[in-house]
N, CA, C, O and the ligand as a Tripos MOL2 file, in Angstrom:
@<TRIPOS>MOLECULE
protein
  273   271    69     0     0
PROTEIN
NO_CHARGES

@<TRIPOS>ATOM
      1 N           0.7770   -1.0210    0.0310 N.3       1 MET1
      2 CA         -0.0570   -0.0290    0.0140 C.3       1 MET1
      3 C           0.9400    1.3970   -0.0180 C.2       1 MET1
      4 O           2.0290    1.4100    0.5560 O.2       1 MET1
      5 N           0.5090    2.3500   -0.6230 N.am      2 LYS2
      6 CA          1.2080    3.4980   -0.7410 C.3       2 LYS2
      7 C           0.7060    4.4540    0.2620 C.2       2 LYS2
      8 O          -0.4600    4.6210    0.6220 O.2       2 LYS2
      9 N           1.7310    5.0270    0.6380 N.am      3 MET3
     10 CA          1.3430    6.4110    1.6550 C.3       3 MET3
     11 C           1.9480    7.5770    0.8850 C.2       3 MET3
     12 O           2.9790    7.4690    0.2200 O.2       3 MET3
     13 N           1.2410    8.7010    1.0150 N.am      4 TYR4
     14 CA          1.6580   10.1250    0.6680 C.3       4 TYR4
     15 C           1.9120   11.0000    1.8370 C.2       4 TYR4
     16 O           1.2120   10.8330    2.8370 O.2       4 TYR4
     17 N           2.7990   11.8830    1.8300 N.am      5 SER5
     18 CA          3.0500   12.7890    2.8580 C.3       5 SER5
     19 C           3.4700   14.0870    2.1880 C.2       5 SER5
     20 O           4.0250   14.1760    1.0930 O.2       5 SER5
     21 N           3.1000   15.1560    3.0620 N.am      6 LEU6
     22 CA          3.4450   16.5550    2.3540 C.3       6 LEU6
     23 C           3.8620   17.4130    3.7230 C.2       6 LEU6
     24 O           3.0530   17.7620    4.5820 O.2       6 LEU6
     25 N           5.1160   17.6470    3.7400 N.am      7 LYS7
     26 CA          5.5890   18.6430    4.9170 C.3       7 LYS7
     27 C           5.1450   20.1260    4.5570 C.2       7 LYS7
     28 O           5.1070   20.5830    3.4150 O.2       7 LYS7
     29 N           4.8350   20.7590    5.6610 N.am      8 CYS8
     30 CA          4.3880   22.1170    5.6100 C.3       8 CYS8
     31 C           5.9040   22.9910    5.3340 C.2       8 CYS8
     32 O           5.9880   24.0110    4.6500 O.2       8 CYS8
     33 N           6.8560   22.4240    5.9280 N.am      9 MET9
     34 CA          8.2590   22.8820    5.8430 C.3       9 MET9
     35 C           8.6520   23.0090    4.3380 C.2       9 MET9
     36 O           9.3810   23.9210    3.9480 O.2       9 MET9
     37 N           8.1090   22.0000    3.4630 N.am     10 ASP10
     38 CA          8.5370   22.0700    2.2140 C.3      10 ASP10
     39 C           7.7850   22.9670    1.1900 C.2      10 ASP10
     40 O           8.0740   23.1420    0.0060 O.2      10 ASP10
     41 N           6.6350   23.5630    1.9900 N.am     11 LEU11
     42 CA          6.0440   24.6720    1.4910 C.3      11 LEU11
     43 C           6.5650   26.1540    1.6920 C.2      11 LEU11
     44 O           6.0260   27.1540    1.2180 O.2      11 LEU11
     45 N           7.7140   26.1250    2.4830 N.am     12 GLY12
     46 CA          8.3030   27.4080    2.7520 C.3      12 GLY12
     47 C           7.8790   27.9050    4.1220 C.2      12 GLY12
     48 O           8.2450   29.0080    4.5270 O.2      12 GLY12
     49 N           7.1380   27.1260    4.8090 N.am     13 ILE13
     50 CA          6.7830   27.5730    6.1730 C.3      13 ILE13
     51 C           7.3450   26.9250    7.1170 C.2      13 ILE13
     52 O           7.4490   25.7050    6.9920 O.2      13 ILE13
     53 N           7.8660   27.6070    8.3470 N.am     14 ASP14
     54 CA          8.5510   27.2470    9.4960 C.3      14 ASP14
     55 C           7.5970   26.6560   10.4110 C.2      14 ASP14
     56 O           6.9800   27.2430   11.3000 O.2      14 ASP14
     57 N           7.5300   25.1570   10.0290 N.am     15 CYS15
     58 CA          6.3390   24.4720   10.9090 C.3      15 CYS15
     59 C           6.7640   23.1070   10.7680 C.2      15 CYS15
     60 O           7.4710   22.7370    9.8300 O.2      15 CYS15
     61 N           6.2760   22.2220   11.8370 N.am     16 GLN16
     62 CA          6.6640   20.7870   11.9570 C.3      16 GLN16
     63 C           5.5790   19.7960   11.2770 C.2      16 GLN16
     64 O           5.6680   18.5740   11.1610 O.2      16 GLN16
     65 N           4.5880   20.6010   10.8820 N.am     17 TYR17
     66 CA          3.1370   19.6710   10.4420 C.3      17 TYR17
     67 C           3.7350   18.9960    9.2730 C.2      17 TYR17
     68 O           4.5760   19.4500    8.4970 O.2      17 TYR17
     69 N           3.0700   17.6470    9.2740 N.am     18 VAL18
     70 CA          3.1840   16.7200    8.2130 C.3      18 VAL18
     71 C           1.6800   16.2990    7.7890 C.2      18 VAL18
     72 O           0.9790   15.9170    8.7270 O.2      18 VAL18
     73 N           1.2040   16.3130    6.7580 N.am     19 ALA19
     74 CA          0.1340   15.6540    6.4440 C.3      19 ALA19
     75 C           0.4260   14.4000    5.6450 C.2      19 ALA19
     76 O           1.1800   14.3790    4.6730 O.2      19 ALA19
     77 N          -0.2570   13.3160    6.1490 N.am     20 GLU20
     78 CA         -0.2510   12.0570    5.5140 C.3      20 GLU20
     79 C          -1.6760   11.2260    5.1550 C.2      20 GLU20
     80 O          -2.7120   11.2440    5.8200 O.2      20 GLU20
     81 N          -1.4540   10.6030    4.0890 N.am     21 GLY21
     82 CA         -2.8300    9.9730    3.6550 C.3      21 GLY21
     83 C          -2.4750    8.9910    2.8230 C.2      21 GLY21
     84 O          -1.3110    8.6720    2.5800 O.2      21 GLY21
     85 N          -3.5710    8.4310    2.3140 N.am     22 LYS22
     86 CA         -3.6080    7.1760    1.4680 C.3      22 LYS22
     87 C          -3.6590    7.7890    0.0120 C.2      22 LYS22
     88 O          -3.2330    7.0420   -0.8690 O.2      22 LYS22
     89 N          -4.0540    8.8630   -0.3230 N.am     23 SER23
     90 CA         -4.0540    9.4000   -1.5120 C.3      23 SER23
     91 C          -3.5060   10.7540   -1.8340 C.2      23 SER23
     92 O          -3.6330   11.4840   -0.8510 O.2      23 SER23
     93 N          -2.9620   11.3420   -2.8150 N.am     24 GLU24
     94 CA         -2.6260   12.5210   -3.1680 C.3      24 GLU24
     95 C          -3.6720   13.6020   -2.8620 C.2      24 GLU24
     96 O          -3.4030   14.6950   -2.3630 O.2      24 GLU24
     97 N          -4.8390   13.1960   -3.2010 N.am     25 GLU25
     98 CA         -6.2210   14.0760   -2.9020 C.3      25 GLU25
     99 C          -6.1840   14.3020   -1.5170 C.2      25 GLU25
    100 O          -6.1350   15.4790   -1.1600 O.2      25 GLU25
    101 N          -6.1990   13.2460   -0.4880 N.am     26 GLU26
    102 CA         -6.3250   13.4510    0.8250 C.3      26 GLU26
    103 C          -5.2720   14.0150    1.4240 C.2      26 GLU26
    104 O          -5.5580   14.5780    2.4810 O.2      26 GLU26
    105 N          -4.0750   14.0550    1.0820 N.am     27 VAL27
    106 CA         -2.9490   14.9200    1.4140 C.3      27 VAL27
    107 C          -3.0390   16.2710    1.2000 C.2      27 VAL27
    108 O          -2.5890   17.0910    2.0000 O.2      27 VAL27
    109 N          -3.6630   16.5970    0.0400 N.am     28 MET28
    110 CA         -3.7810   18.0350   -0.5100 C.3      28 MET28
    111 C          -4.8140   18.5320    0.2340 C.2      28 MET28
    112 O          -4.5700   19.6810    0.6030 O.2      28 MET28
    113 N          -6.0580   18.0420    0.6630 N.am     29 GLU29
    114 CA         -6.9490   18.4260    1.6270 C.3      29 GLU29
    115 C          -6.3530   18.7610    2.8620 C.2      29 GLU29
    116 O          -6.4100   19.9180    3.2800 O.2      29 GLU29
    117 N          -5.7730   17.8380    3.5010 N.am     30 MET30
    118 CA         -5.2610   17.8800    4.8260 C.3      30 MET30
    119 C          -4.4100   19.1590    5.0240 C.2      30 MET30
    120 O          -4.5360   19.9920    5.9220 O.2      30 MET30
    121 N          -3.4050   19.1460    3.8780 N.am     31 ALA31
    122 CA         -2.4240   20.3550    3.8750 C.3      31 ALA31
    123 C          -3.1100   21.6790    3.7080 C.2      31 ALA31
    124 O          -2.7500   22.6910    4.3090 O.2      31 ALA31
    125 N          -4.0040   21.6350    2.9590 N.am     32 LYS32
    126 CA         -4.6280   23.0770    2.8850 C.3      32 LYS32
    127 C          -5.6030   23.4520    3.8570 C.2      32 LYS32
    128 O          -5.8650   24.6480    3.9850 O.2      32 LYS32
    129 N          -6.2650   22.4610    4.6690 N.am     33 GLU33
    130 CA         -7.1030   22.7470    5.7660 C.3      33 GLU33
    131 C          -6.1770   23.2680    6.8650 C.2      33 GLU33
    132 O          -6.5160   24.2160    7.5720 O.2      33 GLU33
    133 N          -5.0460   22.6630    6.9970 N.am     34 HIS34
    134 CA         -3.9810   22.8310    7.9740 C.3      34 HIS34
    135 C          -3.4370   24.3380    7.9300 C.2      34 HIS34
    136 O          -3.5150   25.1340    8.8670 O.2      34 HIS34
    137 N          -2.8140   24.6120    6.5450 N.am     35 ALA35
    138 CA         -2.4780   25.9000    6.2030 C.3      35 ALA35
    139 C          -3.4490   27.2650    6.4490 C.2      35 ALA35
    140 O          -3.1330   28.3400    6.9600 O.2      35 ALA35
    141 N          -4.6700   26.8480    5.9310 N.am     36 MET36
    142 CA         -5.6250   27.9330    6.0240 C.3      36 MET36
    143 C          -5.6900   28.2560    7.4480 C.2      36 MET36
    144 O          -5.6350   29.4600    7.6990 O.2      36 MET36
    145 N          -5.8190   27.2630    8.6690 N.am     37 ARG37
    146 CA         -6.0690   27.4550    9.8850 C.3      37 ARG37
    147 C          -4.8400   27.9510   10.5400 C.2      37 ARG37
    148 O          -4.8870   28.9540   11.2530 O.2      37 ARG37
    149 N          -3.6560   27.2490   10.3190 N.am     38 ALA38
    150 CA         -2.5390   27.7100   11.0570 C.3      38 ALA38
    151 C          -1.7840   28.8690   10.2460 C.2      38 ALA38
    152 O          -1.2530   29.7340   10.9430 O.2      38 ALA38
    153 N          -1.7030   28.9570    9.2120 N.am     39 HIS39
    154 CA         -0.9590   29.9750    8.4970 C.3      39 HIS39
    155 C          -1.8520   30.7230    7.5510 C.2      39 HIS39
    156 O          -1.6550   30.5600    6.3470 O.2      39 HIS39
    157 N          -2.8280   31.5380    7.9620 N.am     40 PRO40
    158 CA         -3.5610   32.2870    7.2020 C.3      40 PRO40
    159 C          -2.9630   33.3950    6.4480 C.2      40 PRO40
    160 O          -3.3100   33.7390    5.3180 O.2      40 PRO40
    161 N          -1.8760   34.0200    7.2820 N.am     41 GLU41
    162 CA         -1.1840   35.1100    6.5820 C.3      41 GLU41
    163 C          -0.3450   34.7270    5.3280 C.2      41 GLU41
    164 O          -0.3580   35.3790    4.2830 O.2      41 GLU41
    165 N           0.3930   33.5910    5.5430 N.am     42 GLU42
    166 CA          1.3650   32.9460    4.4870 C.3      42 GLU42
    167 C           0.2930   32.5940    3.1190 C.2      42 GLU42
    168 O           0.5190   32.8900    1.9450 O.2      42 GLU42
    169 N          -0.7680   31.9660    3.5960 N.am     43 MET43
    170 CA         -1.6690   31.4740    2.4920 C.3      43 MET43
    171 C          -2.2860   32.6180    1.8540 C.2      43 MET43
    172 O          -2.5410   32.4790    0.6580 O.2      43 MET43
    173 N          -2.6060   33.8230    2.4550 N.am     44 LYS44
    174 CA         -3.0480   35.0210    1.6950 C.3      44 LYS44
    175 C          -1.9420   35.5000    0.8540 C.2      44 LYS44
    176 O          -2.2850   35.8480   -0.2760 O.2      44 LYS44
    177 N          -0.8010   35.5900    1.1190 N.am     45 GLU45
    178 CA          0.3540   36.0910    0.4650 C.3      45 GLU45
    179 C           0.6300   35.3250   -0.7120 C.2      45 GLU45
    180 O           0.8370   35.8370   -1.8120 O.2      45 GLU45
    181 N           0.6340   33.9040   -0.4400 N.am     46 LYS46
    182 CA          0.8940   33.0330   -1.6850 C.3      46 LYS46
    183 C          -0.5480   33.0900   -2.6640 C.2      46 LYS46
    184 O          -0.3950   32.7550   -3.8390 O.2      46 LYS46
    185 N          -1.6920   33.4310   -2.2960 N.am     47 MET47
    186 CA         -2.8270   33.3170   -3.1920 C.3      47 MET47
    187 C          -2.6850   34.6770   -4.1090 C.2      47 MET47
    188 O          -2.9430   34.7170   -5.3120 O.2      47 MET47
    189 N          -2.2620   35.6970   -3.3720 N.am     48 ASP48
    190 CA         -2.0670   36.9300   -4.0540 C.3      48 ASP48
    191 C          -1.1440   36.7220   -5.3370 C.2      48 ASP48
    192 O          -1.3340   37.2890   -6.4130 O.2      48 ASP48
    193 N          -0.1300   35.8340   -5.0640 N.am     49 GLN49
    194 CA          1.0330   35.7990   -5.8110 C.3      49 GLN49
    195 C           0.6410   34.5410   -6.9640 C.2      49 GLN49
    196 O           1.0610   34.6240   -8.1180 O.2      49 GLN49
    197 N          -0.0550   33.5880   -6.5840 N.am     50 TYR50
    198 CA         -0.2860   32.4200   -7.6060 C.3      50 TYR50
    199 C          -1.7560   32.3580   -7.7720 C.2      50 TYR50
    200 O          -2.5130   32.9850   -7.0310 O.2      50 TYR50
    201 N          -2.1780   31.5680   -8.7870 N.am     51 THR51
    202 CA         -3.5680   31.1250   -9.0600 C.3      51 THR51
    203 C          -3.7170   29.9200   -8.2790 C.2      51 THR51
    204 O          -2.6980   29.2980   -7.9800 O.2      51 THR51
    205 N          -4.8630   29.5040   -7.9040 N.am     52 GLU52
    206 CA         -5.2430   28.1810   -7.1650 C.3      52 GLU52
    207 C          -4.5650   27.0430   -7.9490 C.2      52 GLU52
    208 O          -3.9710   26.2040   -7.2720 O.2      52 GLU52
    209 N          -4.5770   26.9050   -9.2800 N.am     53 GLU53
    210 CA         -4.0360   25.9380   -9.9520 C.3      53 GLU53
    211 C          -2.5060   25.7960   -9.8310 C.2      53 GLU53
    212 O          -1.9520   24.6980   -9.7970 O.2      53 GLU53
    213 N          -1.8000   27.0810   -9.7610 N.am     54 GLU54
    214 CA         -0.4930   26.9970   -9.6190 C.3      54 GLU54
    215 C           0.0050   26.5380   -8.3240 C.2      54 GLU54
    216 O           1.0300   25.8580   -8.3040 O.2      54 GLU54
    217 N          -0.6120   26.8380   -7.2260 N.am     55 LEU55
    218 CA         -0.6030   26.2890   -5.8960 C.3      55 LEU55
    219 C          -0.8400   24.8030   -5.7270 C.2      55 LEU55
    220 O          -0.0700   24.0580   -5.1210 O.2      55 LEU55
    221 N          -1.9370   24.4410   -6.2960 N.am     56 ASP56
    222 CA         -2.0550   23.0970   -6.3720 C.3      56 ASP56
    223 C          -0.9770   22.3230   -6.9390 C.2      56 ASP56
    224 O          -0.5800   21.3160   -6.3520 O.2      56 ASP56
    225 N          -0.4550   22.7130   -8.0580 N.am     57 ASP57
    226 CA          0.6780   22.0340   -8.8150 C.3      57 ASP57
    227 C           1.8880   22.0340   -7.9680 C.2      57 ASP57
    228 O           2.6410   21.0660   -7.8650 O.2      57 ASP57
    229 N           2.0370   23.1570   -7.3740 N.am     58 THR58
    230 CA          3.3070   23.2110   -6.3830 C.3      58 THR58
    231 C           3.3780   22.4870   -5.3070 C.2      58 THR58
    232 O           4.4630   22.1140   -4.8600 O.2      58 THR58
    233 N           2.0020   22.1360   -4.6420 N.am     59 MET59
    234 CA          1.6090   21.1060   -3.6510 C.3      59 MET59
    235 C           1.9120   19.7820   -3.9640 C.2      59 MET59
    236 O           2.5790   19.0710   -3.2130 O.2      59 MET59
    237 N           1.3510   19.3230   -5.2850 N.am     60 LYS60
    238 CA          1.5500   18.1980   -5.8030 C.3      60 LYS60
    239 C           2.8370   17.6560   -5.8300 C.2      60 LYS60
    240 O           3.1490   16.5560   -5.3730 O.2      60 LYS60
    241 N           3.6540   18.5450   -6.4380 N.am     61 GLU61
    242 CA          5.1780   18.3940   -6.6170 C.3      61 GLU61
    243 C           5.8900   17.9730   -5.4430 C.2      61 GLU61
    244 O           6.8740   17.2340   -5.4140 O.2      61 GLU61
    245 N           5.2890   18.5220   -4.4650 N.am     62 LYS62
    246 CA          6.0940   18.5030   -2.9830 C.3      62 LYS62
    247 C           5.6930   16.9820   -2.0970 C.2      62 LYS62
    248 O           6.2820   16.5640   -1.1000 O.2      62 LYS62
    249 N           4.6100   16.3910   -2.7480 N.am     63 ILE63
    250 CA          4.2530   15.3220   -2.4050 C.3      63 ILE63
    251 C           4.9730   14.2200   -2.3740 C.2      63 ILE63
    252 O           5.2510   13.7200   -3.4640 O.2      63 ILE63
    253 N           5.4380   13.5880   -1.1870 N.am     64 LYS64
    254 CA          6.3290   12.4010   -1.3060 C.3      64 LYS64
    255 C           5.3380   10.9620   -1.1730 C.2      64 LYS64
    256 O           4.3500   10.8530   -0.4470 O.2      64 LYS64
    257 N           5.8720    9.9700   -2.0370 N.am     65 GLU65
    258 CA          5.1420    8.8220   -2.2000 C.3      65 GLU65
    259 C           5.9790    7.8390   -1.6540 C.2      65 GLU65
    260 O           7.1630    7.7910   -1.9880 O.2      65 GLU65
    261 N           5.4470    6.9710   -0.7720 N.am     66 GLU66
    262 CA          6.3200    5.7020   -0.2290 C.3      66 GLU66
    263 C           5.3200    4.5420   -0.0390 C.2      66 GLU66
    264 O           4.1070    4.6060    0.1610 O.2      66 GLU66
    265 N           6.1980    3.3690   -0.1620 N.am     67 GLU67
    266 CA          5.3320    2.1390    0.1770 C.3      67 GLU67
    267 C           5.4000    1.9310    1.6980 C.2      67 GLU67
    268 O           6.3800    2.0820    2.4280 O.2      67 GLU67
    269 N           4.0550    1.5230    2.0500 N.am     68 ALA68
    270 CA          3.8530    1.4140    3.5630 C.3      68 ALA68
    271 C           3.6270   -0.0740    3.9310 C.2      68 ALA68
    272 O           3.4420   -0.3990    5.1040 O.2      68 ALA68
    273 ZN          2.1110   24.3820    9.1660 Zn       69 ZN69
@<TRIPOS>BOND
     1     1     2 1
     2     2     3 1
     3     3     4 2
     4     3     5 am
     5     5     6 1
     6     6     7 1
     7     7     8 2
     8     7     9 am
     9     9    10 1
    10    10    11 1
    11    11    12 2
    12    11    13 am
    13    13    14 1
    14    14    15 1
    15    15    16 2
    16    15    17 am
    17    17    18 1
    18    18    19 1
    19    19    20 2
    20    19    21 am
    21    21    22 1
    22    22    23 1
    23    23    24 2
    24    23    25 am
    25    25    26 1
    26    26    27 1
    27    27    28 2
    28    27    29 am
    29    29    30 1
    30    30    31 1
    31    31    32 2
    32    31    33 am
    33    33    34 1
    34    34    35 1
    35    35    36 2
    36    35    37 am
    37    37    38 1
    38    38    39 1
    39    39    40 2
    40    39    41 am
    41    41    42 1
    42    42    43 1
    43    43    44 2
    44    43    45 am
    45    45    46 1
    46    46    47 1
    47    47    48 2
    48    47    49 am
    49    49    50 1
    50    50    51 1
    51    51    52 2
    52    51    53 am
    53    53    54 1
    54    54    55 1
    55    55    56 2
    56    55    57 am
    57    57    58 1
    58    58    59 1
    59    59    60 2
    60    59    61 am
    61    61    62 1
    62    62    63 1
    63    63    64 2
    64    63    65 am
    65    65    66 1
    66    66    67 1
    67    67    68 2
    68    67    69 am
    69    69    70 1
    70    70    71 1
    71    71    72 2
    72    71    73 am
    73    73    74 1
    74    74    75 1
    75    75    76 2
    76    75    77 am
    77    77    78 1
    78    78    79 1
    79    79    80 2
    80    79    81 am
    81    81    82 1
    82    82    83 1
    83    83    84 2
    84    83    85 am
    85    85    86 1
    86    86    87 1
    87    87    88 2
    88    87    89 am
    89    89    90 1
    90    90    91 1
    91    91    92 2
    92    91    93 am
    93    93    94 1
    94    94    95 1
    95    95    96 2
    96    95    97 am
    97    97    98 1
    98    98    99 1
    99    99   100 2
   100    99   101 am
   101   101   102 1
   102   102   103 1
   103   103   104 2
   104   103   105 am
   105   105   106 1
   106   106   107 1
   107   107   108 2
   108   107   109 am
   109   109   110 1
   110   110   111 1
   111   111   112 2
   112   111   113 am
   113   113   114 1
   114   114   115 1
   115   115   116 2
   116   115   117 am
   117   117   118 1
   118   118   119 1
   119   119   120 2
   120   119   121 am
   121   121   122 1
   122   122   123 1
   123   123   124 2
   124   123   125 am
   125   125   126 1
   126   126   127 1
   127   127   128 2
   128   127   129 am
   129   129   130 1
   130   130   131 1
   131   131   132 2
   132   131   133 am
   133   133   134 1
   134   134   135 1
   135   135   136 2
   136   135   137 am
   137   137   138 1
   138   138   139 1
   139   139   140 2
   140   139   141 am
   141   141   142 1
   142   142   143 1
   143   143   144 2
   144   143   145 am
   145   145   146 1
   146   146   147 1
   147   147   148 2
   148   147   149 am
   149   149   150 1
   150   150   151 1
   151   151   152 2
   152   151   153 am
   153   153   154 1
   154   154   155 1
   155   155   156 2
   156   155   157 am
   157   157   158 1
   158   158   159 1
   159   159   160 2
   160   159   161 am
   161   161   162 1
   162   162   163 1
   163   163   164 2
   164   163   165 am
   165   165   166 1
   166   166   167 1
   167   167   168 2
   168   167   169 am
   169   169   170 1
   170   170   171 1
   171   171   172 2
   172   171   173 am
   173   173   174 1
   174   174   175 1
   175   175   176 2
   176   175   177 am
   177   177   178 1
   178   178   179 1
   179   179   180 2
   180   179   181 am
   181   181   182 1
   182   182   183 1
   183   183   184 2
   184   183   185 am
   185   185   186 1
   186   186   187 1
   187   187   188 2
   188   187   189 am
   189   189   190 1
   190   190   191 1
   191   191   192 2
   192   191   193 am
   193   193   194 1
   194   194   195 1
   195   195   196 2
   196   195   197 am
   197   197   198 1
   198   198   199 1
   199   199   200 2
   200   199   201 am
   201   201   202 1
   202   202   203 1
   203   203   204 2
   204   203   205 am
   205   205   206 1
   206   206   207 1
   207   207   208 2
   208   207   209 am
   209   209   210 1
   210   210   211 1
   211   211   212 2
   212   211   213 am
   213   213   214 1
   214   214   215 1
   215   215   216 2
   216   215   217 am
   217   217   218 1
   218   218   219 1
   219   219   220 2
   220   219   221 am
   221   221   222 1
   222   222   223 1
   223   223   224 2
   224   223   225 am
   225   225   226 1
   226   226   227 1
   227   227   228 2
   228   227   229 am
   229   229   230 1
   230   230   231 1
   231   231   232 2
   232   231   233 am
   233   233   234 1
   234   234   235 1
   235   235   236 2
   236   235   237 am
   237   237   238 1
   238   238   239 1
   239   239   240 2
   240   239   241 am
   241   241   242 1
   242   242   243 1
   243   243   244 2
   244   243   245 am
   245   245   246 1
   246   246   247 1
   247   247   248 2
   248   247   249 am
   249   249   250 1
   250   250   251 1
   251   251   252 2
   252   251   253 am
   253   253   254 1
   254   254   255 1
   255   255   256 2
   256   255   257 am
   257   257   258 1
   258   258   259 1
   259   259   260 2
   260   259   261 am
   261   261   262 1
   262   262   263 1
   263   263   264 2
   264   263   265 am
   265   265   266 1
   266   266   267 1
   267   267   268 2
   268   267   269 am
   269   269   270 1
   270   270   271 1
   271   271   272 2
@<TRIPOS>SUBSTRUCTURE
     1 MET1         2 RESIDUE 1 A MET
     2 LYS2         6 RESIDUE 1 A LYS
     3 MET3        10 RESIDUE 1 A MET
     4 TYR4        14 RESIDUE 1 A TYR
     5 SER5        18 RESIDUE 1 A SER
     6 LEU6        22 RESIDUE 1 A LEU
     7 LYS7        26 RESIDUE 1 A LYS
     8 CYS8        30 RESIDUE 1 A CYS
     9 MET9        34 RESIDUE 1 A MET
    10 ASP10       38 RESIDUE 1 A ASP
    11 LEU11       42 RESIDUE 1 A LEU
    12 GLY12       46 RESIDUE 1 A GLY
    13 ILE13       50 RESIDUE 1 A ILE
    14 ASP14       54 RESIDUE 1 A ASP
    15 CYS15       58 RESIDUE 1 A CYS
    16 GLN16       62 RESIDUE 1 A GLN
    17 TYR17       66 RESIDUE 1 A TYR
    18 VAL18       70 RESIDUE 1 A VAL
    19 ALA19       74 RESIDUE 1 A ALA
    20 GLU20       78 RESIDUE 1 A GLU
    21 GLY21       82 RESIDUE 1 A GLY
    22 LYS22       86 RESIDUE 1 A LYS
    23 SER23       90 RESIDUE 1 A SER
    24 GLU24       94 RESIDUE 1 A GLU
    25 GLU25       98 RESIDUE 1 A GLU
    26 GLU26      102 RESIDUE 1 A GLU
    27 VAL27      106 RESIDUE 1 A VAL
    28 MET28      110 RESIDUE 1 A MET
    29 GLU29      114 RESIDUE 1 A GLU
    30 MET30      118 RESIDUE 1 A MET
    31 ALA31      122 RESIDUE 1 A ALA
    32 LYS32      126 RESIDUE 1 A LYS
    33 GLU33      130 RESIDUE 1 A GLU
    34 HIS34      134 RESIDUE 1 A HIS
    35 ALA35      138 RESIDUE 1 A ALA
    36 MET36      142 RESIDUE 1 A MET
    37 ARG37      146 RESIDUE 1 A ARG
    38 ALA38      150 RESIDUE 1 A ALA
    39 HIS39      154 RESIDUE 1 A HIS
    40 PRO40      158 RESIDUE 1 A PRO
    41 GLU41      162 RESIDUE 1 A GLU
    42 GLU42      166 RESIDUE 1 A GLU
    43 MET43      170 RESIDUE 1 A MET
    44 LYS44      174 RESIDUE 1 A LYS
    45 GLU45      178 RESIDUE 1 A GLU
    46 LYS46      182 RESIDUE 1 A LYS
    47 MET47      186 RESIDUE 1 A MET
    48 ASP48      190 RESIDUE 1 A ASP
    49 GLN49      194 RESIDUE 1 A GLN
    50 TYR50      198 RESIDUE 1 A TYR
    51 THR51      202 RESIDUE 1 A THR
    52 GLU52      206 RESIDUE 1 A GLU
    53 GLU53      210 RESIDUE 1 A GLU
    54 GLU54      214 RESIDUE 1 A GLU
    55 LEU55      218 RESIDUE 1 A LEU
    56 ASP56      222 RESIDUE 1 A ASP
    57 ASP57      226 RESIDUE 1 A ASP
    58 THR58      230 RESIDUE 1 A THR
    59 MET59      234 RESIDUE 1 A MET
    60 LYS60      238 RESIDUE 1 A LYS
    61 GLU61      242 RESIDUE 1 A GLU
    62 LYS62      246 RESIDUE 1 A LYS
    63 ILE63      250 RESIDUE 1 A ILE
    64 LYS64      254 RESIDUE 1 A LYS
    65 GLU65      258 RESIDUE 1 A GLU
    66 GLU66      262 RESIDUE 1 A GLU
    67 GLU67      266 RESIDUE 1 A GLU
    68 ALA68      270 RESIDUE 1 A ALA
    69 ZN69       273 GROUP 0 **** ****
């Protein structure tokens, strides 16, 4: 079975949070929810700079896939 993870730190935020799930979609959802809640200012800044599509692509690129 594959596990996916995304570190908040990989998105350029100084934070220890790691989103983990069984699908990329799950991890994206978790990471977004966390970022909106924990880092609203950083998120707002990024959303001013990039489109939602670009942000999604950037996040997807950072997701790590591993066999569990
Ligand atoms: Zn975080």
